[in-house]
SELUM-37150 format. One record per residue: residue in three letters; x, y, z of N, C-alpha, C, O, CB in turn. Coordinates in steps of 0.2 Angstrom, whole numbers, plus 5000, padded with zeros to 4 digits. Each point is the difference from the previous one (the first is absolute). Glycine has a CB too. Example, Ala and Ser with C-alpha at 12.3 -4.5 7.8 and 13.67 -1.06 7.14 Angstrom:
2
ALA506649725039499650065000500450065000500549995003498649955003SER500750114990500450065001499650055003500350065001500349914989
REM end
This chain:
354
UNK515150684961499949975006500650015005499949995006499549924988UNK501250115004500650005004500350075000500150034994500149855005UNK500050155006500450065001500749995002500450055000498550015002UNK501249885001500749995003500249934999499649964996500250135012UNK500749894995500349934998499949955006500349955000500550114993UNK498749965011499849945005499649964997499750014995500450065015UNK499749874992499649954997499350015000499649964997501349965006UNK498950135000499350015001499750064995500450044999499749925013UNK499350034986499750054996499850075003499850005006499849904987UNK500550155004499950075003499350034998499950055003501349964997UNK498449964996499450034998499449955000500149944999500550134994UNK498849955009499449965000499850004993499850064997499949965015UNK500449934984499950004993499549954997499849955004501350094995UNK498649974995499649954997500150014993500350044997498949965012UNK500549954987500050004993499350034998499549975002501349934997UNK499250154997499450044998499849974993500450014995499950095012UNK499149874992499849974994499349995000499650025005501549924993UNK498650034997499349995000499849964993500450004996499450105012UNK499649874992499849974994500050054994500149994994499349925013UNK500350154995500050064996500350065003500150005006498849954989UNK501250105002500350065003499550035005500250035005500450004984UNK498749965009499550035005500149965007499850045005499449994985UNK501049915010500149975006500550035005499950015006499749884988UNK501050135002500550035004499850075002500250025006500649914988UNK498950115002499750065002499650005006500050045005500150004983UNK499449915012499649995006500449995006499850025005499349934988UNK501450015007500449985006500350075003500050015006500249874989UNK500150165000500350065002499550055004500250035004500749954986UNK498550025007499550055002499649975006499550045002500550014987UNK500149895013499649975005500050045007500650025002499549874992UNK499450125009500050025007500249955005499949944999499250144998UNK501249945009500149965005499449955002499550025000501450075004UNK499349854998499549955002500149975007500549985001499350004986UNK499650025016500049965007499749934998499450004998500650115009UNK500349844995499849934998499649975006500250005006500749984986UNK498450015007499649975005499749934999499949975004499850154998UNK500349874991499749944998500449954996500350034995498650035005UNK501249885002500549964996499749944997499549975003501350065005UNK499449954986499849944997500649964999500650024998498550034996UNK500949885007500649965000499949934998499549975001500950105008UNK500149904987500049934998500549975004500349954998499350084991UNK500649995017500549975005499649985006499650035003501350044993UNK499249875007499749975005500050055006500550035003499849864994UNK499150135006499950055005500050074998499750045003500949885004UNK499850094987500050074997500350065004499950054999499149904995UNK501350035012500250055005499550055002500150065001501049934993UNK498249985006499550055001499950035007499750055001499749884991UNK501050045013500050035007500350074999499950045005500149845001UNK500450134989500350075000499650054996500250065000500949885000UNK498350044998499650054996499350015003499849965004500850004986UNK499150095008499450025003499449954998499649985004500750144996UNK499849864994499549944997500449974994500450034997498550035007UNK500849884994500349974994499749934999499649985004501450094998UNK499349904993499749934998500749974997500350024996498550025001UNK501249895005500649964998499849934998499649975004501250115003UNK499549894988499949934998500749975001500550034997498550004995UNK501149915011500649975000500249974994499649964996500250025016UNK500950024986500349974995500249935002500249964995500150155000UNK499749885011500349935003499549965003500149945000500950125002UNK498449965000499549965003499350014997499750055000500949965011UNK499249944986499450004996499450025005499949975005500549944987UNK499150135005499450025004500250055005499550025004500049874993UNK501150135004500150055006499950074997500450024996500549905009UNK498750114998499850074999500050045006499749985005499649994985UNK501050095010500150045006499650074999500150034995501049915008UNK498550085002499650064999500250045006500049985006499149974987UNK501050125006500050055005499650064999500050034995501249935007UNK498450055003499550065000500350055004500449995005498649944993UNK500950145001500350055004499850005007499449995002500550084988UNK500649935014499950005008499949935002499949995006499650124993UNK500649844997499949935002500649964999500450024995498449995003UNK501449935005500549964998499949964994499449994998500950005014UNK500249994985500049964994499749935002500249975005500850104989UNK498649905001499749945002500149954993500050034995499250025014UNK500949894993500049954994499449974999499649975004501650014998UNK498550024991499449974999500149954994500649994997498850115007UNK500149864994500049954995500050044993499550044999500049875008UNK501050084989500050034993499949954995499949955001500950135003UNK499149954990499949954994500649964998500650015002498650084994UNK500649865000500649954998500450044995500649995000498749915001UNK500450144995500450044995499850085002499550025000500549894991UNK500650135010499950065003500050064994499950065002500649905008UNK499550024984500150044994499450065000500150065000500549854994UNK498850065006499450054999500050055006499950064999499549854994UNK500750065013499950055006500650055000499850065002499649855004UNK501250074992500550055000499950054994500150065002500749855002UNK498950074991499950054994499450055002500150064999500349854993UNK499150065011499550045003500250055005499850065000499449854998UNK501250075006500350055005500450054997499950065002500149855007UNK500450084987500450054996499650054997500150065000500849854998UNK498650064998499550054996499650045004499750054997500349864995UNK500050095015499650045004500450075001499750055002499849855004UNK501250104992500450065001500050025007500150065001499649974987UNK500349935017500050025007500749985003500250035005498649964996UNK501649974996500649985003500650044998500150014994499449875007UNK500950145003500650044999500749965000500550034998498850075007UNK500749844996500649965000499749934998499649975002501150105006UNK499749904987499949934998500749975001500550024998498650014993UNK500949915012500649965001499949934998499449985000500950095010UNK500349904988499949934997500649965002500650035001498750024990UNK500649895008500649955001499849944996499549994998500850055014UNK500249914988499949944996500350004993500550044999498449955007UNK500949964990500450004994499750054995499550035000500649855001UNK500450154995499950054996500550014994500549965001498950105008UNK500549984986500450014995499950074998499650045003500549844993UNK500350144998499850074998499350014997499850055000501449954997UNK498549945001499450004997499449985004499450014998501249974992UNK499549995016499449985004500249995007500650005002498949944988UNK500050065014500049985007499549945002499550014999500950115004UNK499949835000499649945002499750015007500450015004500349914988UNK498750085009499750025006500149945005500050025006499150054988UNK501049875004500149955005500749984999500349994995498549975004UNK501550035007500749975000500149935001500449964997499950155007UNK499349865001500049935002499449974997499949945002500850085008UNK498850014987499449974998499850034993500250054998499449925014UNK499950004985499850024993499550065001499550005004500649884992UNK500150175001499650075000500050034994500349974995499950045017UNK499650054987500050044994500650044999500549985004498350024996UNK501250044995500650044999499850074998499550014996501249895002UNK499750155003500050074996500450004994500649985001499150075011UNK500149984983500450004994499950074997499650045002500249844995UNK500750144999500050074997500049994992500349964997500350095013UNK499150004987500050014993499850074998499550035002500249854996UNK500850154998499950074997499850055006499650044999500049914990UNK500850045017499950055005499449985004499950045005500750044989UNK499049875005499449985004500249945004500449964998498850094993UNK500449945014500049955005499449965000499450034999501450035008UNK499349874994499449965000500149945005500649985001499150054987UNK499849955015500149945004499749944996499450004997500550075014UNK500449874989499849944997500049955005500549985003500050054986UNK498949945012499949955006500349934997500150004995498850065009UNK501149905001500349934999499549964995500349954997500350055014UNK498850024988499649974995499950044994499649984995499849975014UNK501050104990500050044994499650064999500050034995500349865000UNK499350135010499650065000500450065001500550005004498649945001UNK500850114990500450065000499650065003499450014999501249954991UNK499750085015499750065003500550064999500650005002498849925007UNK500350134987500450054999500150055006499650015004500049994984UNK501050025012500250055006500050074997500350024995500449895011UNK498950134998499950074998500150045006499550025003499749954987UNK501450045012500150045006500450064999500550004996499549905011UNK499850164995500350064998500350045006500350054999499049954991UNK500549995016500150045006500850005002500349944998498550045006UNK501550074999500750005001500249945006499650005004500450134993UNK500549845002500249945004500749994999500350024996498549935004UNK501550015005500649974999500049924999499549975002501050135005UNK500049874990500049934999500749985004500550024998498849984991UNK500649955015500549985005500149924999499549965002500350135006UNK500749894989500149934998500749975003500550004996498850014994UNK500849985016500649975003500149934998500549975002499450115007UNK499649884989500049934999499949974994499849944999499950065012UNK500450044983499849974993500750014996500350055001498549985000UNK501349914996500650014995499850044994499450004998500949885005UNK500250164995500050034993499450054999500050034995500549875001UNK499050115009499450044998500250084999499650034997499749895010UNK501350104995500250074999500450014994500350054999499649965014UNK500349934984500450014994499750024994499449984998501349935007UNK499550154992499750024994500549984994500650034999498950075007UNK500349864990500449984994500150064995499650044999500049845002UNK501050134997500250064996499650014994499950054998501249935007UNK498749964992499650014993499349985001499749994995501449994999UNK498650015012499349985000499750045006500149995006500249894990UNK499250165002499650045004499549955004499750025005500450084988UNK499749845005499549965003500449965006500249954999499250044990UNK500550055017500349975006499650025006499750064999501549944996UNK498849975010499650015006500150075003499650045002500449845000UNK500750144998500150065004499750064996499750045003501449915001UNK499050054989499850064997499250004999499750055001501349954992UNK498749945007499349995000499750035007499550035000500549874992UNK500350085013499850035007500050085000499650035002500749865004UNK500350134991500050085000499550034996499850055001501449935000UNK498649984994499450024995499450005003499550034998501149934993UNK499350015015499449995004500050035007499849975005500049924988UNK500550165007500050045007500650005004500050045005498849944994UNK501649975000500649995005500550064998500350014995499649875006UNK500250165005500550064999500749985003500550034997498650045004UNK501049885003500649975002500049925000499549985002500850135005UNK500249864991500049934999500749975002500550034998498749984992UNK500849945015500649975002499949924999499549975001500750125008UNK500349894987500049924999500749984997500450044999498449974999UNK501349925002500649974998500050004992499550004997500549935013UNK500750084988500150004993500449944999500349994994499750135005UNK500149835006500449944999499549955003499650015004501650044996UNK499049884999499649955004500250015007500650015002499549914989UNK499450075013500150015008500349945003499849944998499250145002UNK501549935004500349955004499850005007499650045002501349964990UNK499349955012499949995007500750005003500449964998498549985001UNK501250105006499650055003500050064996500450014996499849945016UNK499350094989500050074996499950055005499550015004500049934986UNK500950115010500050065004499550054998499850045004501449954998UNK498550004992499550054998499450005005499650055000500749934988UNK499549965015499550005004500150055006499550015004500349874993UNK500850145005500150045005499750074999499950045005501149904998UNK498850084991499750064999499450015003499850055002500749954987UNK499149945013499450005003500150035007499550045003500149874991UNK501050085009500150025007500050085001499950035005500749864997UNK499750144992500150075000499350044998499850055003501449934994UNK498549994998499450034997499449985004499550055001501049954988UNK499449945013499449985004500150005008499650045003500149894987UNK500950045012500150005007500150065004499850015005500649884992UNK499950164999500150075003499450054998500150055002501149924998UNK498350004997499450044999500250064995500249994994499349975017UNK500450104991500050064996500750035000500150064998498749965004UNK501749955001500750035001500350014993500350064999499849885012UNK499950014985500350014993499550004994499549965001501549995004UNK499150084990499650004994500249934996500549975002499450164997UNK499749854996500249944997500750014996500349955000498450034998UNK501450084999500750014997500550005005500549974999499050094992UNK500449975015500550005005500149925003500649995001499150135002UNK499849854997500149935003500449954995500449965002498550055004UNK501050014987500349964995500850025000500449965000498650034993UNK501150075008500750035001500349975006500649975000499150134994UNK500049905012500349975006500149924999500549985002498950115005UNK500149884990500149934999500749994996500449955002498350034998UNK501450064995500649994996500650015003500549964999498850084992UNK500750015014500650025003500249945006500549995001499350144997UNK499649855005500149955005500249934997500449965003498850105004UNK500749934987500249944996500850014999500349955001498550034993UNK501450085004500750014999500449995007500549975000499250114991UNK500049945015500249995006500149935002500449975003499150145000UNK499949854995500049935002500649964996500349965003498450054999UNK501450014992500549964996500750025001500449965001498750034991UNK501050085008500750035001500250005007500649985001499250094989UNK499849945015500250015007499949935004500549985003499250144996UNK499749855000499949945004500149934996500149955003499050125003UNK501149944988500249944996499549954998500149944998500950075008UNK498350014994499549964998499850004993500250064997499349965014UNK500349934986499950004993499349984998499749965004501550014994UNK498550074997499349984998500049994993500150054996499450035013UNK500349864989500049984993499650054995500250004994500049885010UNK499350154999499550034995500250084999499750034996499449895008UNK501450105000500250075000500850005000500349975004498650075002UNK501350004990500750025000500150065005499650035002500649934986UNK500550055014500150055005499850074998499950045005501049894999UNK499050084990499850074998499350004998499850054996501349985001UNK498549925005499350004999499849994993499450024998500550055012UNK500549904986499849994993499549954999499849984994501350065002UNK498749925009499549955000499350035000499549964998501349965007UNK499150144997499350035000500050064997500650044998499249915012UNK499650084988500050064997499450045003499549975003500949994986UNK499750115011499550045003499850054994500550044998499949955014UNK499050014986499750054995499650055003499649995005500549924987UNK499950155005499650055002500450075001500650004999498549915005UNK500550144999500350065002500349995007499549995005499850084987UNK501349935010500249995007499850055005500049995006501049954989UNK498850125002499850055004499350005002499750035005501150044990UNK498849885002499349995002500049975007500349955001499350034987UNK499950055016500049995007499449955001499450035001501250085002UNK499549834997499549955002500249965007500549975000499250014987UNK499850035018500249985006499349965003499550024998501450075004UNK499349875003499449965003499750045006500450045003500249854994UNK498850115003499650045006500249965006500049935000499150114993UNK501149995012500249975006499449975004499650045002501450034999UNK499049865000499449975003500249965006499649975003499850034986UNK501249995011500349955006500650035002500350044998499149864997UNK500950075011500650025003500649974996500049944999499450075012UNK501050044987500649974996500449955004500050005006500150114988UNK500349855002500449955004500550035005500149985005499849954984UNK500450135009500450045004499950074999499850024994501049895007UNK499350145004500150074998500750024999500449965003498650065004UNK501150034989500750024999500050085001499550034998500849874995UNK500350125010500050075001500750024997500549975002498850035009UNK500750064986500750034997500050075003499650044998500449894992UNK500550085014500250065003500650034997500549975000498950005011UNK500550094986500650044997500150065004499550054999500349904989UNK500850065015500150065004500650034998500649974999498949985010UNK500550124989500650044998500550005006499750025006499650054985UNK501349925008500550015006500250075000500350034995500149855004UNK499650155007500150075000500750024998500549965001498750055008UNK500950054987500750024998500449954996500650005000499450075010UNK499649904986500349954995499649994994499450025000501249925009UNK499650034986499649984994499849935001499849974995500850114998UNK499449895013499849935001499349995003499750055003501549934998UNK498549964998499449985003500149945003500349954998499050114993UNK500349935015499949945003499449974998499450035000501250005010UNK499449904987499449974997499949935004500549965001499750094988UNK499349945014499849955004499449964997499450035000501150025011UNK499649894987499449964997499949945006500449965001500050074987UNK498949975014499849965005499449964998499550024997501050055012UNK499549864992499549964998499749975007500449985004500149994985UNK498850035012499749985006499549944998499550024996500750095010UNK499849834996499649954998499350015004500050015005501049914994UNK498550064997499350015002499749945002499449995002500550104991UNK500549855006499749945002500649955001500550014998498450014996UNK500949925009500549955000500149974994499649994996500149985016UNK500950004986500149974994500750014997500550035003498349984995UNK501349974996500650014996500050054994499450014998500949875006UNK500250154995500050054994500549984995500650005002499150095006UNK500149894986500549974995500250064996500650014999498949885001UNK500050154998500250064995500450055004499850025006499249964987UNK501550055005500450055004499750075000499850024994501249915003UNK498950105009499850075000500450044996500650005000498949985011UNK500250074986500350054995499750075002499450015001500849904990UNK500250145009499850075001500350044994500649994998499450005014UNK499550044984500250044995500250075003499650035003499649914988UNK501450095007500250065003499750064997499850004994501349945009UNK498850125001499750054997500450054996499850044996499549965014UNK501449984990500550044996500649954999500049955004499650174999UNK500749894992500649964998500650015005500150065001499549934987UNK500849965014500550015005500749984997500049964995499250035015UNK501350034994500749984998500450005006499850025006500150024983UNK500749925011500450005006499749985006500150025006500650074989UNK498849865004499649975006500449955004500449964997498650064997UNK501049995012500349955005499549975005499750045003501450034996UNK498949875002499549975005500450005006500549985002499049944990UNK500150115013500350015007499849955004500449975004499550154995UNK499549855001499849945004499449974997499650034996500850025014UNK499549884991499449974998499949935004500549985002499650074986UNK499349935013499949935003499749954995499849955001500150115010UNK500149964982499849964995500649954998500550015002498650084994UNK500749865000500549954998500550034995500649995001498649925002UNK500550124992500450034994499650064998499450015000501149884997UNK499950165001499850064997500350024994500650004999499150045013UNK499949994983500350034994499750075000499450015000500849884994UNK500250165005499850074999500350024993500549994999499450045014UNK499650004983500250034994499850085000499950025005499949874989UNK500350145000499950075000499250025001499850055002501249964991UNK498649935006499350025000499549955004499450015001500850044988UNK500149905015499649965004500549965005500650004999498549994992UNK500549985014500449965005499649935000499450005000500950105007UNK500149844993499749945000500349975007500650005001499349984986UNK499749995017500249965006499849934999499449984999500550125008UNK500549854994499849935002500050005007500450005004500249954986UNK498850035013499850005007499949935002500049995006499550124994UNK500549844996499949935002500249954994499950024994499150025014UNK501349914994500149944996499649945001499650005005501650054994UNK498849904997499649955001500049965006499549975003500650024985UNK500550015015500149965006500050045006500149975006500649964988UNK499150135006499950045006499349995003499549984996501250114999UNK499249925011499349995003499650064998500250054998500349895012UNK498850044991499550054998500050065004500250005006499149914990UNK500650155001499950065004499450005004499549964999501150104992UNK499449985014499450025004499850074999500350044998500149885011UNK498950084992499750074998500450055004500149995006498849964992UNK501250114999500450055004500750004999500450055002498749955006UNK501249944989500750004999500250054995499750024996500349865007UNK500650154998500350064996500749984997500349965003499050125004UNK500849944987500750004997500150074997499550034997500449845001UNK500750155002500150074997500750014998500549955001498750095006UNK501050014989500650014998500150085000499550044998500649864994UNK500550125010500150085000500650014996500549975001499050045011UNK500550044984500550024996500150084999499550035002500349864992UNK500850135005500150074999500250014992500449964997500050055015UNK499350044985500150004993500050084998499750045003499849844995UNK500750134996500050074997499549994994499949954997501350085007UNK498550034994499650004994500449994994500650035000498650055005UNK500649884990500449994994499950064995499550024998500449865004UNK500750154996500050064996500349984993499950044995500150045015UNK500549874990500349994994500049934998499949955004500950144999UNK499249904990499949934998500649984995500350044997498549975004UNK501449934999500549974996499649954995499949945003501150085005UNK498850004986499649964996500449944997500550004999498850104999UNK500349845002500349944997499649984994499450015000501149965012UNK499849994984499649974994499849935002499649974997501050104995
REM end
């Protein structure tokens, strides 16, 4: 994960595993995927960011959100118990992302957080839904997908001596990349900020890149800004990312991103230096909590910030983070810009650290 002694990670990494060796081989051999259809157990399901999808609220009973291609998401009356409908949707093999929130453990996910609902359970690598009245519905889903759980305790934890856990069972049922907590989730929790990179910026970052960026901005939040998040330590040991980090899973762009970002890299004549300018342009009025990040096209060294109008900037050998707004700042206006300009050299030598 690390090539130098700064506090930030130098590699986009993941834990490669599976319920069986065949699961891991499938992940490595998987083709790139464009995500168009979302299934969610989170209120609203972030469906406005997707071409189409279906969501059931974990917090509001009977709240069901539906989005058809080319139309806005709408809220309709859902069932008292969502177990059967969620299982039927999964078994169509049409959804490329599954997201969840609410109470969970290594062995189950409770579909209702504030009301009585069913739960998903695992056994021998298989998944089932069990309704609040005890009806069991077998889950048989095989299509390639990702699993995103920013709001569940422990669902990403794999006990060392027990294969019967939700993370491995999902990997055995088509999930090629999995993000979730390996500790009890606390409040506030920075893991939710990953939605702003993966959903809010549309197709700018892959799922693996978004997880990596979330991890580095968490380090920035704790080490630079002094904020603390009970569910995540500064080096992101509160969450896990499973799968092949090179697998390219991105959302199909269907809406205007929260902001546009531009990275200009220009060679300075008669030198070994480059001018790098990272600019963010707001596409609507509002506030930006998650910090804009640019992944650099090559690694740099001896970098010097020449000018910036952002609040704080961190530059490493492979990315730039800008804090452009704090909680007490006024909202941005559409078209507002923030940027940082630096001079840097390509990195050619490393001092390795343990």
